[in-house]
C-alpha positions as CSV (number, residue, x, y, z in Angstrom):
1,M,-34.6,-21.8,-37.4
2,K,-31.5,-20.7,-37.5
3,R,-29.1,-20.1,-34.8
4,A,-27.3,-16.5,-34.2
5,S,-24.1,-16.8,-35.3
6,Q,-20.9,-13.9,-35.5
7,S,-21.7,-13.1,-38.7
8,D,-25.4,-12.3,-37.5
9,G,-24.2,-9.7,-35.7
10,A,-23.4,-11.7,-32.3
11,H,-20.7,-9.6,-30.6
12,G,-17.4,-11.8,-29.3
13,G,-16.4,-12.0,-26.0
14,E,-17.5,-14.4,-23.2
15,G,-20.7,-13.6,-24.6
16,E,-20.6,-14.9,-27.9
17,E,-20.8,-19.0,-27.3
18,E,-24.2,-18.1,-25.1
19,A,-25.1,-15.9,-28.3
20,E,-24.5,-18.9,-30.8
21,Q,-27.1,-20.8,-28.6
22,V,-29.7,-18.6,-29.4
23,V,-32.5,-20.5,-31.8
24,Y,-34.8,-18.2,-33.8
25,D,-38.0,-19.3,-35.3
26,A,-39.0,-18.7,-38.8
27,Y,-40.6,-15.1,-37.9
28,G,-36.9,-14.5,-36.5
29,F,-37.9,-14.7,-32.5
30,S,-35.5,-16.3,-30.8
31,I,-37.4,-19.8,-28.9
32,G,-34.7,-20.5,-26.3
33,H,-31.1,-21.7,-26.5
34,G,-29.9,-25.4,-27.1
35,A,-32.9,-26.3,-29.7
36,Q,-32.9,-28.1,-32.7
37,A,-31.8,-25.6,-35.5
38,G,-33.4,-25.5,-38.6
39,Q,-33.6,-22.5,-41.4
40,A,-34.7,-19.2,-41.2
41,P,-35.7,-16.7,-43.4
42,A,-32.8,-14.2,-44.0
43,G,-33.0,-10.0,-44.9
44,G,-34.6,-7.2,-43.0
45,A,-38.1,-7.5,-45.2
46,Q,-38.1,-11.5,-45.7
47,W,-38.9,-11.9,-41.9
48,G,-41.5,-13.7,-41.3
49,G,-42.0,-14.6,-44.7
50,C,-42.5,-18.2,-44.8
51,G,-45.0,-20.9,-43.2
52,D,-48.3,-19.4,-42.3
53,A,-49.7,-19.0,-45.8
54,D,-47.2,-20.6,-48.4
55,R,-49.6,-23.3,-49.4
56,R,-48.5,-24.3,-52.9
57,G,-51.7,-24.3,-54.7
58,A,-52.7,-21.0,-53.6
59,N,-49.7,-19.8,-54.4
60,K,-50.4,-20.8,-57.9
61,I,-53.9,-18.6,-58.3
62,W,-51.6,-15.8,-56.4
63,D,-49.0,-15.7,-58.8
64,K,-51.6,-14.0,-61.4
65,F,-52.5,-11.3,-59.2
66,M,-48.9,-10.6,-58.4
67,E,-48.2,-10.6,-62.2
68,E,-51.1,-8.1,-62.6
69,L,-49.4,-5.9,-59.7
70,V,-46.2,-6.0,-61.5
71,D,-47.8,-5.2,-64.4
72,T,-50.0,-2.3,-63.8
73,G,-49.2,-1.3,-60.2
74,H,-52.3,-2.6,-58.6
75,V,-54.8,-5.9,-58.3
76,S,-58.4,-6.2,-59.2
77,R,-60.7,-6.6,-56.2
78,T,-62.7,-9.6,-57.4
79,R,-64.3,-11.5,-55.4
80,Q,-61.6,-14.2,-55.6
81,L,-59.3,-12.0,-54.2
82,K,-61.2,-11.4,-51.4
83,L,-61.3,-15.2,-50.4
84,L,-57.8,-15.6,-51.9
85,V,-56.9,-13.1,-48.6
86,R,-59.0,-14.7,-46.2
87,E,-56.7,-18.0,-46.7
88,G,-53.6,-15.8,-46.1
89,V,-51.1,-13.8,-48.4
90,P,-48.0,-15.9,-49.0
91,G,-45.2,-14.2,-46.8
92,T,-43.1,-13.7,-49.5
93,F,-45.8,-11.7,-50.8
94,R,-46.5,-9.5,-48.6
95,S,-43.8,-6.9,-48.7
96,R,-45.6,-6.0,-52.0
97,L,-49.6,-6.9,-51.4
98,W,-49.6,-5.2,-48.0
99,P,-49.3,-1.6,-49.8
100,C,-51.0,-2.6,-52.5
101,L,-54.3,-4.1,-50.9
102,A,-54.2,-0.1,-48.5
103,G,-54.0,1.6,-51.4
104,T,-50.4,3.2,-50.0
105,A,-49.3,4.7,-53.6
106,A,-52.2,6.8,-54.0
107,L,-51.6,8.2,-50.5
108,R,-47.9,8.7,-51.1
109,Q,-48.4,11.3,-54.2
110,Q,-50.3,13.7,-52.2
111,F,-46.6,14.2,-50.9
112,P,-43.5,15.7,-52.3
113,P,-41.0,12.5,-53.5
114,R,-38.8,13.3,-50.7
115,H,-41.4,13.9,-48.2
116,Y,-39.8,10.5,-45.8
117,E,-36.3,12.2,-45.9
118,E,-37.3,15.6,-45.3
119,L,-39.2,14.8,-42.1
120,L,-36.3,12.9,-40.8
121,L,-33.6,16.3,-41.6
122,R,-36.4,18.3,-39.8
123,T,-36.9,16.2,-36.5
124,G,-33.1,16.0,-36.8
125,G,-33.1,19.6,-35.4
126,G,-35.4,18.3,-32.5
127,M,-39.1,17.6,-31.3
128,P,-41.0,18.2,-28.5
129,H,-39.3,16.6,-25.7
130,D,-42.6,14.6,-24.4
131,V,-42.8,12.9,-27.9
132,R,-39.0,11.8,-27.9
133,V,-39.4,10.7,-24.1
134,A,-42.4,8.7,-24.8
135,I,-40.8,7.5,-27.8
136,D,-37.0,6.4,-26.4
137,K,-38.9,4.8,-23.4
138,D,-40.7,2.2,-25.8
139,L,-38.3,1.4,-28.2
140,R,-36.7,-1.7,-26.0
141,R,-39.8,-3.0,-24.9
142,T,-40.4,-3.8,-28.9
143,F,-40.4,-7.3,-29.7
144,P,-37.0,-8.0,-27.9
145,G,-36.4,-11.0,-29.0
146,H,-36.7,-10.3,-32.4
147,R,-33.3,-11.2,-34.1
148,M,-34.0,-7.9,-35.7
149,F,-34.5,-5.1,-32.8
150,A,-31.7,-7.2,-30.9
151,G,-29.3,-5.2,-32.0
152,P,-29.0,-0.8,-32.7
153,D,-30.3,-1.2,-36.4
154,G,-33.2,-2.3,-35.9
155,L,-34.4,-0.4,-33.2
156,A,-32.8,2.7,-35.2
157,A,-34.8,2.0,-37.8
158,L,-38.1,1.8,-35.6
159,R,-37.0,5.1,-34.2
160,R,-37.5,7.0,-37.6
161,V,-40.8,5.7,-38.7
162,L,-41.9,6.6,-35.2
163,V,-40.2,9.9,-35.2
164,A,-41.1,11.0,-38.7
165,Y,-44.5,10.3,-38.0
166,S,-44.5,12.2,-35.3
167,A,-43.9,14.9,-37.1
168,H,-45.4,14.2,-40.3
169,A,-48.7,13.8,-37.5
170,P,-48.6,16.3,-34.9
171,S,-52.3,15.8,-33.9
172,I,-50.9,12.0,-33.1
173,G,-47.7,12.7,-31.9
174,Y,-47.0,9.2,-30.7
175,C,-49.2,6.9,-29.2
176,Q,-48.3,3.7,-27.4
177,S,-49.0,0.8,-29.3
178,L,-47.7,2.4,-32.9
179,N,-44.4,0.9,-31.5
180,F,-45.7,-2.5,-32.5
181,V,-48.1,-1.6,-35.6
182,V,-44.6,0.0,-36.9
183,A,-42.1,-2.4,-35.9
184,M,-44.6,-5.6,-37.5
185,L,-44.4,-3.3,-40.6
186,L,-40.8,-3.3,-40.7
187,L,-40.5,-7.3,-40.3
188,F,-41.9,-7.0,-44.4
189,V,-41.2,-3.7,-45.6
190,N,-38.3,-1.1,-45.6
191,E,-38.6,1.8,-43.0
192,E,-40.1,4.8,-45.7
193,E,-42.7,1.3,-47.0
194,A,-43.3,1.3,-43.5
195,F,-43.9,4.8,-42.7
196,W,-46.3,4.9,-45.8
197,L,-48.3,1.8,-44.6
198,L,-48.3,3.6,-41.1
199,D,-49.8,6.6,-42.3
200,T,-52.4,4.6,-44.9
201,M,-53.7,2.4,-42.0
202,V,-54.4,5.6,-39.9
203,R,-55.8,8.1,-42.5
204,K,-57.5,5.4,-44.4
205,L,-58.1,1.8,-43.2
206,L,-58.9,3.3,-39.1
207,P,-61.8,6.0,-38.1
208,D,-60.3,9.6,-37.2
209,N,-58.6,10.4,-34.2
210,Y,-58.0,6.8,-33.5
211,Y,-54.4,7.6,-31.9
212,T,-55.0,11.5,-31.1
213,P,-54.1,11.9,-27.6
214,D,-58.4,11.4,-25.9
215,M,-58.1,7.8,-29.1
216,G,-61.7,9.0,-29.2
217,G,-61.8,7.2,-32.9
218,C,-60.9,3.9,-31.3
219,L,-62.8,4.3,-28.1
220,V,-66.3,4.8,-30.8
221,E,-65.4,1.6,-32.1
222,Q,-65.1,0.0,-28.3
223,E,-68.6,1.5,-27.8
224,C,-69.5,0.2,-31.4
225,L,-67.9,-3.2,-30.4
226,R,-70.1,-3.6,-27.1
227,H,-73.7,-2.5,-28.8
228,L,-72.9,-5.2,-31.5
229,A,-71.7,-8.1,-28.9
230,T,-74.7,-7.4,-26.1
231,E,-77.2,-7.9,-29.5
232,R,-75.5,-10.7,-30.7
233,L,-73.8,-12.4,-28.5
234,R,-75.6,-11.3,-24.9
235,E,-75.9,-15.2,-23.7
236,S,-72.7,-15.7,-24.5
237,L,-71.1,-12.9,-22.6
238,R,-73.5,-13.4,-19.1
239,R,-71.6,-17.1,-18.7
240,C,-68.6,-15.8,-19.8
241,S,-69.2,-12.8,-16.7
242,L,-68.1,-10.5,-19.3
243,L,-71.5,-8.9,-19.5
244,E,-71.0,-6.5,-17.2
245,A,-67.2,-6.0,-17.2
246,D,-65.1,-3.6,-18.7
247,W,-63.5,-5.5,-21.4
248,E,-62.7,-2.4,-23.4
249,V,-59.2,-2.4,-21.2
250,V,-58.3,-5.6,-23.4
251,T,-60.2,-4.6,-26.8
252,C,-59.0,-1.6,-26.9
253,K,-55.5,-3.0,-26.7
254,W,-56.9,-5.4,-29.5
255,F,-58.0,-2.8,-31.5
256,L,-54.7,0.0,-30.9
257,C,-51.9,-2.7,-31.4
258,I,-54.2,-4.4,-34.5
259,F,-54.1,-7.5,-32.2
260,V,-49.7,-7.6,-32.2
261,N,-49.2,-9.5,-28.8
262,C,-52.5,-10.8,-28.2
263,L,-52.9,-13.2,-30.5
264,P,-50.4,-15.7,-31.6
265,L,-48.1,-14.1,-34.4
266,A,-49.2,-16.3,-37.4
267,T,-52.3,-15.6,-36.4
268,T,-52.5,-12.2,-36.3
269,L,-50.3,-11.9,-39.7
270,R,-53.3,-13.5,-40.9
271,V,-55.6,-10.9,-39.4
272,W,-53.5,-8.1,-40.9
273,D,-54.2,-9.6,-44.3
274,V,-57.1,-9.0,-44.4
275,F,-57.7,-5.8,-42.2
276,F,-55.2,-4.6,-45.1
277,H,-57.8,-5.5,-47.9
278,D,-61.1,-4.7,-45.4
279,G,-59.9,-1.7,-43.0
280,A,-61.5,-1.7,-39.7
281,E,-64.4,-3.7,-40.2
282,A,-62.1,-6.8,-40.0
283,L,-60.8,-5.9,-36.2
284,M,-65.0,-5.3,-35.8
285,R,-65.4,-9.4,-36.9
286,I,-62.2,-11.0,-35.7
287,S,-63.4,-9.9,-31.4
288,L,-66.6,-10.7,-32.2
289,A,-66.0,-13.8,-33.0
290,I,-63.2,-14.7,-30.7
291,F,-65.8,-13.7,-27.9
292,K,-68.2,-16.1,-29.9
293,L,-65.3,-18.8,-29.5
294,Y,-64.5,-18.3,-26.3
295,D,-68.0,-18.9,-25.2
296,E,-67.8,-22.0,-26.8
297,E,-64.3,-23.3,-25.5
298,L,-65.8,-22.9,-22.2
299,L,-69.3,-24.6,-22.9
300,E,-67.0,-27.9,-24.4
301,N,-64.0,-27.6,-21.5
302,G,-66.2,-26.7,-18.4
303,G,-64.6,-23.4,-18.1
304,S,-60.6,-24.2,-18.3
305,H,-59.6,-20.7,-20.0
306,A,-62.3,-19.3,-17.3
307,G,-61.3,-16.3,-14.8
308,G,-61.1,-16.9,-11.1
309,S,-58.5,-18.5,-8.7
310,E,-60.1,-21.6,-9.6
311,G,-60.5,-21.3,-13.7
312,T,-64.1,-20.6,-13.1
313,P,-66.2,-17.9,-14.6
314,G,-66.8,-17.4,-10.9
315,G,-63.7,-14.8,-10.5
316,G,-65.9,-11.7,-11.4
317,G,-65.2,-9.6,-14.2
318,T,-61.3,-9.1,-13.4
319,G,-60.7,-12.9,-13.6
320,A,-62.9,-13.1,-16.6
321,L,-60.7,-10.3,-18.6
322,A,-57.6,-12.3,-17.4
323,S,-59.0,-15.5,-19.0
324,L,-60.1,-13.7,-22.4
325,Q,-56.7,-12.4,-23.1
326,S,-55.2,-16.0,-22.2
327,F,-58.0,-17.8,-24.1
328,A,-57.1,-15.2,-27.2
329,S,-52.9,-15.7,-27.1
330,T,-54.0,-19.7,-27.8
331,L,-56.3,-18.7,-30.9
332,H,-54.2,-21.0,-33.1
333,D,-56.6,-22.5,-35.2
334,V,-56.9,-19.5,-38.1
335,D,-59.4,-21.1,-40.1
336,K,-61.7,-22.2,-37.2
337,L,-61.5,-17.7,-36.0
338,F,-62.2,-17.1,-39.5
339,Q,-65.2,-19.4,-40.1
340,A,-66.9,-17.4,-36.9
341,A,-65.6,-13.8,-37.8
342,F,-66.9,-14.1,-41.4
343,A,-69.8,-16.5,-41.8
344,D,-72.1,-14.0,-40.6
345,P,-72.7,-11.4,-43.6
346,R,-73.9,-8.6,-41.5
């Protein structure tokens, strides 16, 4: 953790003393005022670069893959790599591993070397009014408690990526939730790399028409999720008052945001590690696992997370959905979540 200081971007004047009391966690998010401060990572590409998966033994194995990446520009997709990714990519390696796992380099070769810069120049002369308004409206809503986006530089980088992508993919323009996806990428990579990672996610890892205005691809995924959940977890959904509920209003956000702001941050990062390796299948498995663990939690704790005014499943669909969201936000045990998600080979 680290306290804000004037050199960190706090401005002078009456607010300076208060700004210096803000404490940030290892990921760069503020955690309040006056707490005991430790050490936080510094540097744009290093936000979030510690803690969740920096296990010394695992890092020694990762070194072999990182050496291969440096020497050849790629890593071999072995079973060992898959298992390592599921254990968590070390935070300091994500800036190199995420683009490699996603296959960004191959996609970039399909476009001119200065494509991103040219898009920025093109959009500097104007862009569709509705796209500009939508992007600017969402900027300040994006990670307001994070140091990178508390000042103009981080927001400007976020805006440039979103604006450039709206010109790069006019069939999408801008879709709410892309602000959070890009912001998460910017915690680890520079803005041009974030642009290409986003494009790889959209064109390669996710179904077609995922972020288009009708969100057709995402809605198809919701239908698949409902089919699989009712087939494998029917009794669980019934106990949770979710069998007949319109839980797509919750799960659609899971899929569009790739679980950003839906799961705890450390858990979300582990999900992203697997997503870049496995693609959209990982989102389906994680979603099914959340339903399964939610039911287990209700059975073990007598409905402490369930909906309704008294915290029981009797609150009906709306209460059950609110309870499901609340439960997901407390899933800090990533190993338990992944065991539920990946133990079944289907």
